[in-house]
N, C-alpha and C positions, 0 to 999 in steps of 0.2 A: 509623665511624659519624658522627663529627663532620664529616668530609670530605664524606660523602654528603648530610648536612643542608645544608651550605654550598652544594654544587652544586645541590641541588634548589631552595633559596631563590633563588639567583642566576638560575636558569633561569626561575622564576616571575616574578621582577622584570623580566627581559628581555622575557618574553611580555606582561606588563602594559604595559610601555613601548611596545611595538610596537602593541598594541591601542589604547592611548590616542592614539598618533600617527595611526593610521589614522582613528580617530573624529574627531579634530580636523581632519585634512586633508580629510575628506569635506565639512565644512560651512564651513570657513574659506577666505576668498579675500583675497588681498593687495589693498589699495586701490590704485588706479592714478590718483592725482591728478596733474594737470599744472598748470603755471603758467597763470594767467588762467582757470582753471575756477572755477565758483561753488559754494559749499558753505554748509551751515547748521552753526552751532556750538551744541553742547549747553550748556544753562544749569545743568547738574548741580552745578558747583562755584561758581556765581555766588551769593554769599550776600547780596548787597545788593538783590535783587529785591523789589519791594513786593507786598503782597497775600498771600492764602492760597496755600500751596504747590500745591494741586490746581488752582488757577485761573491759574497762571503758564504762560507759553509754555515748552515743553520745549526748543525750539531758536530761535535768533535768526539772522537773515540775510535775504537771501543776502550773503555776503562773497566777495571775489575773492582768489584765492591769489596771493601775490607770489612765494613761493619754496617749493619742496618741500625739506625738510631730512631727508635720508636716506629710509628707508622708513616711519618712524614719527611724523613731525611735519610740520606745514605752517605757514608764516608767512602770515598773512592781513592784508588792508587793512581795518581796523575803521572803523566810522562814528563820528561825534562822540558818539553816545549811549553807546557802550561803549568809547570811546577810552582810558580809564584802565586797561583790562585789558591784560595782556601779549599781544602779537599771535601768539605761537607756541602752537599747540594740538596735542596728540597726535591721531593719526588715529582713535583709539577714541572721541573726543568730537566728531567731525565726521561729516557725511554729505553726499553729493552733493545739489545743488539742481537740481530739474527744473522748468524754466519752463513754466507753463501759460498758455494764452491767456485773457485776461480776458473776451473776448466770449463764450466758450463756457461760462464759469462766472460769471455776473454777481452771484450772491448770495454768493460767497466773500469773506470779509473780507480786506482788504489788510493786509500786514505793515507796521507803521510804520517799520521800520528801513531 
């Protein structure tokens, strides 16, 4: 009886692992950042930003990638405004920057960085 319970539980755990893997793989895509790409950096862990939290920018940038460190981190060239931060960020805190033409969107505010 004990052997049957162990077999059943290990089978259920294996099925759950496979289900969760399929669910994750369906929506997850590996980032494909390259050197000299531009990206935006999340301000989630920046604790020295001024003003109310809901009025702060969620992302800063664009910044240029100097080096890709493995699959999970990027080294970026920071501006003077945020130069005291460590320049290596995990890919979960960055997103690609897509340049928009200013003449098509004249009322859009310009990013000061």
